[in-house]
mmCIF file as Biopython writes it, N, C-alpha, C and O atoms, coordinates in Angstrom:
data_model
#
loop_
_atom_site.group_PDB
_atom_site.id
_atom_site.type_symbol
_atom_site.label_atom_id
_atom_site.label_alt_id
_atom_site.label_comp_id
_atom_site.label_asym_id
_atom_site.label_entity_id
_atom_site.label_seq_id
_atom_site.pdbx_PDB_ins_code
_atom_site.Cartn_x
_atom_site.Cartn_y
_atom_site.Cartn_z
_atom_site.occupancy
_atom_site.B_iso_or_equiv
_atom_site.auth_seq_id
_atom_site.auth_asym_id
_atom_site.pdbx_PDB_model_num
ATOM 1   N N  . UNK A ? 1  ? 50.898 71.326 156.959 1.0 0.0 1  A 1 
ATOM 2   C CA . UNK A ? 1  ? 51.991 70.901 156.592 1.0 0.0 1  A 1 
ATOM 3   C C  . UNK A ? 1  ? 51.625 71.060 154.893 1.0 0.0 1  A 1 
ATOM 4   O O  . UNK A ? 1  ? 50.602 70.887 154.229 1.0 0.0 1  A 1 
ATOM 5   N N  . UNK A ? 2  ? 53.171 71.524 154.551 1.0 0.0 2  A 1 
ATOM 6   C CA . UNK A ? 2  ? 52.921 71.408 152.948 1.0 0.0 2  A 1 
ATOM 7   C C  . UNK A ? 2  ? 53.521 69.888 151.885 1.0 0.0 2  A 1 
ATOM 8   O O  . UNK A ? 2  ? 54.615 69.343 152.026 1.0 0.0 2  A 1 
ATOM 9   N N  . UNK A ? 3  ? 52.857 69.643 151.262 1.0 0.0 3  A 1 
ATOM 10  C CA . UNK A ? 3  ? 53.526 68.974 150.330 1.0 0.0 3  A 1 
ATOM 11  C C  . UNK A ? 3  ? 54.029 69.477 148.677 1.0 0.0 3  A 1 
ATOM 12  O O  . UNK A ? 3  ? 53.643 70.429 147.998 1.0 0.0 3  A 1 
ATOM 13  N N  . UNK A ? 4  ? 54.701 68.763 148.485 1.0 0.0 4  A 1 
ATOM 14  C CA . UNK A ? 4  ? 54.782 69.185 147.357 1.0 0.0 4  A 1 
ATOM 15  C C  . UNK A ? 4  ? 55.031 68.176 146.359 1.0 0.0 4  A 1 
ATOM 16  O O  . UNK A ? 4  ? 55.472 67.077 146.697 1.0 0.0 4  A 1 
ATOM 17  N N  . UNK A ? 5  ? 54.759 68.489 145.027 1.0 0.0 5  A 1 
ATOM 18  C CA . UNK A ? 5  ? 54.870 67.582 143.760 1.0 0.0 5  A 1 
ATOM 19  C C  . UNK A ? 5  ? 55.951 67.064 142.792 1.0 0.0 5  A 1 
ATOM 20  O O  . UNK A ? 5  ? 55.898 66.877 141.576 1.0 0.0 5  A 1 
ATOM 21  N N  . UNK A ? 6  ? 57.303 66.823 143.998 1.0 0.0 6  A 1 
ATOM 22  C CA . UNK A ? 6  ? 58.386 66.957 143.443 1.0 0.0 6  A 1 
ATOM 23  C C  . UNK A ? 6  ? 58.506 65.833 141.678 1.0 0.0 6  A 1 
ATOM 24  O O  . UNK A ? 6  ? 58.804 65.953 140.490 1.0 0.0 6  A 1 
ATOM 25  N N  . UNK A ? 7  ? 58.254 65.299 142.207 1.0 0.0 7  A 1 
ATOM 26  C CA . UNK A ? 7  ? 57.814 63.551 140.777 1.0 0.0 7  A 1 
ATOM 27  C C  . UNK A ? 7  ? 57.893 64.453 139.690 1.0 0.0 7  A 1 
ATOM 28  O O  . UNK A ? 7  ? 58.731 64.410 138.789 1.0 0.0 7  A 1 
ATOM 29  N N  . UNK A ? 8  ? 56.570 65.632 139.878 1.0 0.0 8  A 1 
ATOM 30  C CA . UNK A ? 8  ? 56.114 66.147 139.075 1.0 0.0 8  A 1 
ATOM 31  C C  . UNK A ? 8  ? 57.233 67.247 137.688 1.0 0.0 8  A 1 
ATOM 32  O O  . UNK A ? 8  ? 57.088 67.777 136.586 1.0 0.0 8  A 1 
ATOM 33  N N  . UNK A ? 9  ? 58.240 67.051 138.704 1.0 0.0 9  A 1 
ATOM 34  C CA . UNK A ? 9  ? 59.219 68.529 138.470 1.0 0.0 9  A 1 
ATOM 35  C C  . UNK A ? 9  ? 59.996 67.909 137.769 1.0 0.0 9  A 1 
ATOM 36  O O  . UNK A ? 9  ? 60.330 68.239 136.631 1.0 0.0 9  A 1 
ATOM 37  N N  . UNK A ? 10 ? 60.487 66.630 138.571 1.0 0.0 10 A 1 
ATOM 38  C CA . UNK A ? 10 ? 61.776 65.846 138.212 1.0 0.0 10 A 1 
ATOM 39  C C  . UNK A ? 10 ? 62.452 65.990 137.093 1.0 0.0 10 A 1 
ATOM 40  O O  . UNK A ? 10 ? 63.545 66.544 136.978 1.0 0.0 10 A 1 
ATOM 41  N N  . UNK A ? 11 ? 61.594 65.325 135.969 1.0 0.0 11 A 1 
ATOM 42  C CA . UNK A ? 11 ? 62.562 64.498 134.541 1.0 0.0 11 A 1 
ATOM 43  C C  . UNK A ? 11 ? 62.623 66.549 134.343 1.0 0.0 11 A 1 
ATOM 44  O O  . UNK A ? 11 ? 63.294 66.835 133.352 1.0 0.0 11 A 1 
ATOM 45  N N  . UNK A ? 12 ? 62.317 67.245 134.751 1.0 0.0 12 A 1 
ATOM 46  C CA . UNK A ? 12 ? 62.410 68.843 134.127 1.0 0.0 12 A 1 
ATOM 47  C C  . UNK A ? 12 ? 63.315 69.839 134.756 1.0 0.0 12 A 1 
ATOM 48  O O  . UNK A ? 12 ? 63.502 70.895 134.151 1.0 0.0 12 A 1 
ATOM 49  N N  . UNK A ? 13 ? 64.020 69.589 136.133 1.0 0.0 13 A 1 
ATOM 50  C CA . UNK A ? 13 ? 65.233 70.339 137.091 1.0 0.0 13 A 1 
ATOM 51  C C  . UNK A ? 13 ? 65.962 68.924 136.732 1.0 0.0 13 A 1 
ATOM 52  O O  . UNK A ? 13 ? 66.686 69.292 135.807 1.0 0.0 13 A 1 
ATOM 53  N N  . UNK A ? 14 ? 66.150 67.882 136.857 1.0 0.0 14 A 1 
ATOM 54  C CA . UNK A ? 14 ? 66.999 67.473 136.999 1.0 0.0 14 A 1 
ATOM 55  C C  . UNK A ? 14 ? 68.418 67.960 136.193 1.0 0.0 14 A 1 
ATOM 56  O O  . UNK A ? 14 ? 69.443 68.518 136.584 1.0 0.0 14 A 1 
ATOM 57  N N  . UNK A ? 15 ? 67.886 67.393 134.671 1.0 0.0 15 A 1 
ATOM 58  C CA . UNK A ? 15 ? 69.380 68.265 133.657 1.0 0.0 15 A 1 
ATOM 59  C C  . UNK A ? 15 ? 70.093 69.644 133.802 1.0 0.0 15 A 1 
ATOM 60  O O  . UNK A ? 15 ? 71.228 69.940 133.427 1.0 0.0 15 A 1 
ATOM 61  N N  . UNK A ? 16 ? 69.050 70.515 134.509 1.0 0.0 16 A 1 
ATOM 62  C CA . UNK A ? 16 ? 69.051 71.646 134.792 1.0 0.0 16 A 1 
ATOM 63  C C  . UNK A ? 16 ? 70.055 71.780 135.846 1.0 0.0 16 A 1 
ATOM 64  O O  . UNK A ? 16 ? 71.114 72.268 135.448 1.0 0.0 16 A 1 
ATOM 65  N N  . UNK A ? 17 ? 69.997 71.446 137.205 1.0 0.0 17 A 1 
ATOM 66  C CA . UNK A ? 17 ? 70.674 70.463 138.127 1.0 0.0 17 A 1 
ATOM 67  C C  . UNK A ? 17 ? 71.756 70.500 138.132 1.0 0.0 17 A 1 
ATOM 68  O O  . UNK A ? 17 ? 72.371 71.268 138.871 1.0 0.0 17 A 1 
ATOM 69  N N  . UNK A ? 18 ? 72.720 69.114 136.740 1.0 0.0 18 A 1 
ATOM 70  C CA . UNK A ? 18 ? 72.731 68.189 136.649 1.0 0.0 18 A 1 
ATOM 71  C C  . UNK A ? 18 ? 74.063 69.394 135.531 1.0 0.0 18 A 1 
ATOM 72  O O  . UNK A ? 18 ? 75.175 68.899 135.346 1.0 0.0 18 A 1 
ATOM 73  N N  . UNK A ? 19 ? 73.929 70.083 135.240 1.0 0.0 19 A 1 
ATOM 74  C CA . UNK A ? 19 ? 74.606 70.785 133.691 1.0 0.0 19 A 1 
ATOM 75  C C  . UNK A ? 19 ? 75.711 71.474 135.104 1.0 0.0 19 A 1 
ATOM 76  O O  . UNK A ? 19 ? 75.555 71.823 136.274 1.0 0.0 19 A 1 
ATOM 77  N N  . UNK A ? 20 ? 76.842 71.379 134.095 1.0 0.0 20 A 1 
ATOM 78  C CA . UNK A ? 20 ? 78.435 72.120 134.605 1.0 0.0 20 A 1 
ATOM 79  C C  . UNK A ? 20 ? 78.122 73.852 134.432 1.0 0.0 20 A 1 
ATOM 80  O O  . UNK A ? 20 ? 78.480 74.664 135.285 1.0 0.0 20 A 1 
ATOM 81  N N  . UNK A ? 21 ? 77.765 74.034 133.814 1.0 0.0 21 A 1 
ATOM 82  C CA . UNK A ? 21 ? 77.254 75.620 133.807 1.0 0.0 21 A 1 
ATOM 83  C C  . UNK A ? 21 ? 76.065 76.545 134.441 1.0 0.0 21 A 1 
ATOM 84  O O  . UNK A ? 21 ? 75.709 77.702 134.219 1.0 0.0 21 A 1 
ATOM 85  N N  . UNK A ? 22 ? 75.476 75.223 135.591 1.0 0.0 22 A 1 
ATOM 86  C CA . UNK A ? 22 ? 74.593 75.790 136.636 1.0 0.0 22 A 1 
ATOM 87  C C  . UNK A ? 22 ? 74.351 76.271 136.569 1.0 0.0 22 A 1 
ATOM 88  O O  . UNK A ? 22 ? 74.681 77.179 137.331 1.0 0.0 22 A 1 
ATOM 89  N N  . UNK A ? 23 ? 72.958 76.609 135.144 1.0 0.0 23 A 1 
ATOM 90  C CA . UNK A ? 23 ? 71.971 77.734 134.528 1.0 0.0 23 A 1 
ATOM 91  C C  . UNK A ? 23 ? 70.857 77.515 135.924 1.0 0.0 23 A 1 
ATOM 92  O O  . UNK A ? 23 ? 69.824 77.729 135.291 1.0 0.0 23 A 1 
ATOM 93  N N  . UNK A ? 24 ? 70.472 77.301 137.050 1.0 0.0 24 A 1 
ATOM 94  C CA . UNK A ? 24 ? 69.881 77.596 138.442 1.0 0.0 24 A 1 
ATOM 95  C C  . UNK A ? 24 ? 70.937 78.401 139.395 1.0 0.0 24 A 1 
ATOM 96  O O  . UNK A ? 24 ? 70.304 78.951 140.296 1.0 0.0 24 A 1 
ATOM 97  N N  . UNK A ? 25 ? 72.239 78.631 139.482 1.0 0.0 25 A 1 
ATOM 98  C CA . UNK A ? 25 ? 72.791 79.020 140.242 1.0 0.0 25 A 1 
ATOM 99  C C  . UNK A ? 25 ? 72.680 78.026 141.475 1.0 0.0 25 A 1 
ATOM 100 O O  . UNK A ? 25 ? 72.542 78.318 142.663 1.0 0.0 25 A 1 
ATOM 101 N N  . UNK A ? 26 ? 72.749 77.127 141.051 1.0 0.0 26 A 1 
ATOM 102 C CA . UNK A ? 26 ? 73.130 75.659 142.517 1.0 0.0 26 A 1 
ATOM 103 C C  . UNK A ? 26 ? 73.642 75.625 142.699 1.0 0.0 26 A 1 
ATOM 104 O O  . UNK A ? 26 ? 73.738 75.220 143.858 1.0 0.0 26 A 1 
ATOM 105 N N  . UNK A ? 27 ? 75.051 75.994 141.907 1.0 0.0 27 A 1 
ATOM 106 C CA . UNK A ? 27 ? 76.072 75.726 143.096 1.0 0.0 27 A 1 
ATOM 107 C C  . UNK A ? 27 ? 76.940 77.249 144.000 1.0 0.0 27 A 1 
ATOM 108 O O  . UNK A ? 27 ? 78.075 77.140 144.462 1.0 0.0 27 A 1 
ATOM 109 N N  . UNK A ? 28 ? 76.381 78.136 144.059 1.0 0.0 28 A 1 
ATOM 110 C CA . UNK A ? 28 ? 76.106 79.317 145.343 1.0 0.0 28 A 1 
ATOM 111 C C  . UNK A ? 28 ? 75.230 78.979 145.989 1.0 0.0 28 A 1 
ATOM 112 O O  . UNK A ? 28 ? 74.633 79.859 146.610 1.0 0.0 28 A 1 
ATOM 113 N N  . UNK A ? 29 ? 74.816 77.672 146.109 1.0 0.0 29 A 1 
ATOM 114 C CA . UNK A ? 29 ? 74.233 77.878 147.407 1.0 0.0 29 A 1 
ATOM 115 C C  . UNK A ? 29 ? 75.557 76.600 148.079 1.0 0.0 29 A 1 
ATOM 116 O O  . UNK A ? 29 ? 75.325 76.307 149.252 1.0 0.0 29 A 1 
ATOM 117 N N  . UNK A ? 30 ? 76.419 76.109 147.663 1.0 0.0 30 A 1 
ATOM 118 C CA . UNK A ? 30 ? 76.860 75.147 148.421 1.0 0.0 30 A 1 
ATOM 119 C C  . UNK A ? 30 ? 78.370 76.028 149.311 1.0 0.0 30 A 1 
ATOM 120 O O  . UNK A ? 30 ? 79.269 76.659 148.757 1.0 0.0 30 A 1 
ATOM 121 N N  . UNK A ? 31 ? 78.199 75.779 150.717 1.0 0.0 31 A 1 
ATOM 122 C CA . UNK A ? 31 ? 78.906 76.707 151.683 1.0 0.0 31 A 1 
ATOM 123 C C  . UNK A ? 31 ? 80.214 75.811 152.050 1.0 0.0 31 A 1 
ATOM 124 O O  . UNK A ? 31 ? 80.968 76.470 152.766 1.0 0.0 31 A 1 
ATOM 125 N N  . UNK A ? 32 ? 80.851 74.141 151.699 1.0 0.0 32 A 1 
ATOM 126 C CA . UNK A ? 32 ? 81.316 73.569 152.164 1.0 0.0 32 A 1 
ATOM 127 C C  . UNK A ? 32 ? 81.134 72.171 151.710 1.0 0.0 32 A 1 
ATOM 128 O O  . UNK A ? 32 ? 80.139 71.447 151.687 1.0 0.0 32 A 1 
ATOM 129 N N  . UNK A ? 33 ? 82.618 71.949 151.284 1.0 0.0 33 A 1 
ATOM 130 C CA . UNK A ? 33 ? 82.916 70.238 150.619 1.0 0.0 33 A 1 
ATOM 131 C C  . UNK A ? 33 ? 83.905 69.945 151.369 1.0 0.0 33 A 1 
ATOM 132 O O  . UNK A ? 33 ? 84.749 70.705 151.843 1.0 0.0 33 A 1 
ATOM 133 N N  . UNK A ? 34 ? 83.688 67.679 151.587 1.0 0.0 34 A 1 
ATOM 134 C CA . UNK A ? 34 ? 84.356 67.491 152.268 1.0 0.0 34 A 1 
ATOM 135 C C  . UNK A ? 34 ? 84.229 66.163 151.517 1.0 0.0 34 A 1 
ATOM 136 O O  . UNK A ? 34 ? 83.430 66.017 150.593 1.0 0.0 34 A 1 
ATOM 137 N N  . UNK A ? 35 ? 85.146 65.090 152.003 1.0 0.0 35 A 1 
ATOM 138 C CA . UNK A ? 35 ? 84.751 63.756 151.756 1.0 0.0 35 A 1 
ATOM 139 C C  . UNK A ? 35 ? 83.729 62.938 152.616 1.0 0.0 35 A 1 
ATOM 140 O O  . UNK A ? 35 ? 82.905 63.418 153.394 1.0 0.0 35 A 1 
ATOM 141 N N  . UNK A ? 36 ? 83.927 61.649 152.339 1.0 0.0 36 A 1 
ATOM 142 C CA . UNK A ? 36 ? 83.019 61.231 153.692 1.0 0.0 36 A 1 
ATOM 143 C C  . UNK A ? 36 ? 83.735 60.861 155.456 1.0 0.0 36 A 1 
ATOM 144 O O  . UNK A ? 36 ? 83.033 60.717 156.458 1.0 0.0 36 A 1 
ATOM 145 N N  . UNK A ? 37 ? 84.667 60.809 155.434 1.0 0.0 37 A 1 
ATOM 146 C CA . UNK A ? 37 ? 85.570 61.478 156.406 1.0 0.0 37 A 1 
ATOM 147 C C  . UNK A ? 37 ? 84.949 62.192 157.071 1.0 0.0 37 A 1 
ATOM 148 O O  . UNK A ? 37 ? 84.338 61.807 158.068 1.0 0.0 37 A 1 
ATOM 149 N N  . UNK A ? 38 ? 84.978 63.574 156.591 1.0 0.0 38 A 1 
ATOM 150 C CA . UNK A ? 38 ? 84.249 64.645 157.327 1.0 0.0 38 A 1 
ATOM 151 C C  . UNK A ? 38 ? 82.846 65.240 157.811 1.0 0.0 38 A 1 
ATOM 152 O O  . UNK A ? 38 ? 82.514 66.202 158.503 1.0 0.0 38 A 1 
ATOM 153 N N  . UNK A ? 39 ? 82.105 64.116 157.055 1.0 0.0 39 A 1 
ATOM 154 C CA . UNK A ? 39 ? 79.980 64.331 157.138 1.0 0.0 39 A 1 
ATOM 155 C C  . UNK A ? 39 ? 80.318 64.456 158.391 1.0 0.0 39 A 1 
ATOM 156 O O  . UNK A ? 39 ? 80.395 65.634 158.739 1.0 0.0 39 A 1 
ATOM 157 N N  . UNK A ? 40 ? 80.625 63.434 159.466 1.0 0.0 40 A 1 
ATOM 158 C CA . UNK A ? 40 ? 80.099 63.864 161.058 1.0 0.0 40 A 1 
ATOM 159 C C  . UNK A ? 40 ? 80.167 65.017 161.272 1.0 0.0 40 A 1 
ATOM 160 O O  . UNK A ? 40 ? 79.177 65.550 161.773 1.0 0.0 40 A 1 
ATOM 161 N N  . UNK A ? 41 ? 81.174 65.703 161.017 1.0 0.0 41 A 1 
ATOM 162 C CA . UNK A ? 41 ? 81.747 66.890 161.575 1.0 0.0 41 A 1 
ATOM 163 C C  . UNK A ? 41 ? 80.858 68.085 160.663 1.0 0.0 41 A 1 
ATOM 164 O O  . UNK A ? 41 ? 80.345 69.084 161.168 1.0 0.0 41 A 1 
ATOM 165 N N  . UNK A ? 42 ? 80.828 67.824 159.620 1.0 0.0 42 A 1 
ATOM 166 C CA . UNK A ? 42 ? 79.951 68.667 159.040 1.0 0.0 42 A 1 
ATOM 167 C C  . UNK A ? 42 ? 78.793 69.042 159.100 1.0 0.0 42 A 1 
ATOM 168 O O  . UNK A ? 42 ? 78.342 70.182 158.984 1.0 0.0 42 A 1 
ATOM 169 N N  . UNK A ? 43 ? 77.974 67.507 159.394 1.0 0.0 43 A 1 
ATOM 170 C CA . UNK A ? 43 ? 76.633 67.451 159.703 1.0 0.0 43 A 1 
ATOM 171 C C  . UNK A ? 43 ? 76.230 68.110 160.951 1.0 0.0 43 A 1 
ATOM 172 O O  . UNK A ? 43 ? 75.280 68.889 161.032 1.0 0.0 43 A 1 
ATOM 173 N N  . UNK A ? 44 ? 77.275 67.638 162.271 1.0 0.0 44 A 1 
ATOM 174 C CA . UNK A ? 44 ? 76.996 68.617 162.967 1.0 0.0 44 A 1 
ATOM 175 C C  . UNK A ? 44 ? 76.663 70.189 163.134 1.0 0.0 44 A 1 
ATOM 176 O O  . UNK A ? 44 ? 75.660 70.713 163.619 1.0 0.0 44 A 1 
ATOM 177 N N  . UNK A ? 45 ? 77.911 70.822 162.536 1.0 0.0 45 A 1 
ATOM 178 C CA . UNK A ? 45 ? 78.098 72.051 162.097 1.0 0.0 45 A 1 
ATOM 179 C C  . UNK A ? 45 ? 77.087 72.711 161.810 1.0 0.0 45 A 1 
ATOM 180 O O  . UNK A ? 45 ? 76.803 73.810 162.287 1.0 0.0 45 A 1 
ATOM 181 N N  . UNK A ? 46 ? 75.978 71.627 160.390 1.0 0.0 46 A 1 
ATOM 182 C CA . UNK A ? 46 ? 75.392 72.602 160.159 1.0 0.0 46 A 1 
ATOM 183 C C  . UNK A ? 46 ? 73.942 72.157 160.658 1.0 0.0 46 A 1 
ATOM 184 O O  . UNK A ? 46 ? 73.017 72.768 160.121 1.0 0.0 46 A 1 
ATOM 185 N N  . UNK A ? 47 ? 73.674 71.401 161.395 1.0 0.0 47 A 1 
ATOM 186 C CA . UNK A ? 47 ? 72.584 71.272 162.678 1.0 0.0 47 A 1 
ATOM 187 C C  . UNK A ? 47 ? 73.035 72.795 163.805 1.0 0.0 47 A 1 
ATOM 188 O O  . UNK A ? 47 ? 72.305 73.588 164.401 1.0 0.0 47 A 1 
ATOM 189 N N  . UNK A ? 48 ? 74.157 72.711 163.733 1.0 0.0 48 A 1 
ATOM 190 C CA . UNK A ? 48 ? 74.329 74.063 165.008 1.0 0.0 48 A 1 
ATOM 191 C C  . UNK A ? 48 ? 73.838 75.157 164.154 1.0 0.0 48 A 1 
ATOM 192 O O  . UNK A ? 48 ? 73.655 76.094 164.932 1.0 0.0 48 A 1 
ATOM 193 N N  . UNK A ? 49 ? 73.547 75.508 163.036 1.0 0.0 49 A 1 
ATOM 194 C CA . UNK A ? 49 ? 73.865 76.822 162.472 1.0 0.0 49 A 1 
ATOM 195 C C  . UNK A ? 49 ? 75.615 77.526 162.327 1.0 0.0 49 A 1 
ATOM 196 O O  . UNK A ? 49 ? 75.888 78.725 162.278 1.0 0.0 49 A 1 
ATOM 197 N N  . UNK A ? 50 ? 76.597 76.364 162.285 1.0 0.0 50 A 1 
ATOM 198 C CA . UNK A ? 50 ? 77.947 77.440 162.559 1.0 0.0 50 A 1 
ATOM 199 C C  . UNK A ? 50 ? 78.423 77.176 160.955 1.0 0.0 50 A 1 
ATOM 200 O O  . UNK A ? 50 ? 78.081 76.469 160.007 1.0 0.0 50 A 1 
ATOM 201 N N  . UNK A ? 51 ? 79.595 78.366 161.320 1.0 0.0 51 A 1 
ATOM 202 C CA . UNK A ? 51 ? 80.216 78.487 160.244 1.0 0.0 51 A 1 
ATOM 203 C C  . UNK A ? 51 ? 79.590 78.767 158.800 1.0 0.0 51 A 1 
ATOM 204 O O  . UNK A ? 51 ? 79.933 78.233 157.745 1.0 0.0 51 A 1 
ATOM 205 N N  . UNK A ? 52 ? 78.303 80.005 159.053 1.0 0.0 52 A 1 
ATOM 206 C CA . UNK A ? 52 ? 77.328 79.590 157.441 1.0 0.0 52 A 1 
ATOM 207 C C  . UNK A ? 52 ? 77.319 78.529 156.664 1.0 0.0 52 A 1 
ATOM 208 O O  . UNK A ? 52 ? 77.361 78.435 155.437 1.0 0.0 52 A 1 
ATOM 209 N N  . UNK A ? 53 ? 77.233 77.367 157.888 1.0 0.0 53 A 1 
ATOM 210 C CA . UNK A ? 53 ? 76.983 76.129 156.918 1.0 0.0 53 A 1 
ATOM 211 C C  . UNK A ? 53 ? 75.408 75.886 156.824 1.0 0.0 53 A 1 
ATOM 212 O O  . UNK A ? 53 ? 74.516 75.671 157.645 1.0 0.0 53 A 1 
ATOM 213 N N  . UNK A ? 54 ? 75.509 76.065 154.996 1.0 0.0 54 A 1 
ATOM 214 C CA . UNK A ? 54 ? 74.345 75.699 154.870 1.0 0.0 54 A 1 
ATOM 215 C C  . UNK A ? 54 ? 74.057 75.354 153.672 1.0 0.0 54 A 1 
ATOM 216 O O  . UNK A ? 54 ? 72.985 75.726 153.194 1.0 0.0 54 A 1 
ATOM 217 N N  . UNK A ? 55 ? 74.943 74.574 152.931 1.0 0.0 55 A 1 
ATOM 218 C CA . UNK A ? 55 ? 74.702 73.512 151.823 1.0 0.0 55 A 1 
ATOM 219 C C  . UNK A ? 55 ? 75.742 72.933 151.811 1.0 0.0 55 A 1 
ATOM 220 O O  . UNK A ? 55 ? 76.642 73.741 151.579 1.0 0.0 55 A 1 
ATOM 221 N N  . UNK A ? 56 ? 76.283 71.457 152.002 1.0 0.0 56 A 1 
ATOM 222 C CA . UNK A ? 56 ? 77.211 70.307 152.834 1.0 0.0 56 A 1 
ATOM 223 C C  . UNK A ? 56 ? 77.014 69.890 150.681 1.0 0.0 56 A 1 
ATOM 224 O O  . UNK A ? 56 ? 76.091 69.755 149.877 1.0 0.0 56 A 1 
ATOM 225 N N  . UNK A ? 57 ? 78.389 69.855 150.674 1.0 0.0 57 A 1 
ATOM 226 C CA . UNK A ? 57 ? 78.359 68.568 149.436 1.0 0.0 57 A 1 
ATOM 227 C C  . UNK A ? 57 ? 79.648 67.464 149.728 1.0 0.0 57 A 1 
ATOM 228 O O  . UNK A ? 57 ? 80.851 67.672 149.887 1.0 0.0 57 A 1 
ATOM 229 N N  . UNK A ? 58 ? 79.063 66.544 149.725 1.0 0.0 58 A 1 
ATOM 230 C CA . UNK A ? 58 ? 80.133 65.233 149.936 1.0 0.0 58 A 1 
ATOM 231 C C  . UNK A ? 58 ? 80.276 64.381 148.996 1.0 0.0 58 A 1 
ATOM 232 O O  . UNK A ? 58 ? 79.352 63.643 148.656 1.0 0.0 58 A 1 
ATOM 233 N N  . UNK A ? 59 ? 81.715 64.357 148.320 1.0 0.0 59 A 1 
ATOM 234 C CA . UNK A ? 59 ? 82.287 63.834 147.705 1.0 0.0 59 A 1 
ATOM 235 C C  . UNK A ? 59 ? 82.979 62.390 147.600 1.0 0.0 59 A 1 
ATOM 236 O O  . UNK A ? 59 ? 84.130 62.257 147.184 1.0 0.0 59 A 1 
ATOM 237 N N  . UNK A ? 60 ? 82.455 61.696 147.870 1.0 0.0 60 A 1 
ATOM 238 C CA . UNK A ? 60 ? 82.694 59.932 148.550 1.0 0.0 60 A 1 
ATOM 239 C C  . UNK A ? 60 ? 84.288 59.465 147.718 1.0 0.0 60 A 1 
ATOM 240 O O  . UNK A ? 60 ? 84.846 58.408 148.015 1.0 0.0 60 A 1 
ATOM 241 N N  . UNK A ? 61 ? 84.863 60.425 146.676 1.0 0.0 61 A 1 
ATOM 242 C CA . UNK A ? 61 ? 86.012 59.880 146.136 1.0 0.0 61 A 1 
ATOM 243 C C  . UNK A ? 61 ? 86.984 60.733 147.043 1.0 0.0 61 A 1 
ATOM 244 O O  . UNK A ? 61 ? 88.049 60.130 147.175 1.0 0.0 61 A 1 
ATOM 245 N N  . UNK A ? 62 ? 86.968 61.578 147.508 1.0 0.0 62 A 1 
ATOM 246 C CA . UNK A ? 62 ? 88.063 62.761 148.321 1.0 0.0 62 A 1 
ATOM 247 C C  . UNK A ? 62 ? 88.816 61.792 149.853 1.0 0.0 62 A 1 
ATOM 248 O O  . UNK A ? 62 ? 89.612 62.352 150.607 1.0 0.0 62 A 1 
#
């Protein structure tokens, strides 16, 4: 069982993740985007590892 001290790094990493310039390249990981209405189908797709689904971004306003 691995444990990670996430709280120790949150303050340093969060600004980098939120930066529109994407210095860590986290947006390259996004494979699917949807509004909340598409969440159940995308969860199933992610769970079954279909359509290359590895990272979903849900936008409540979409």
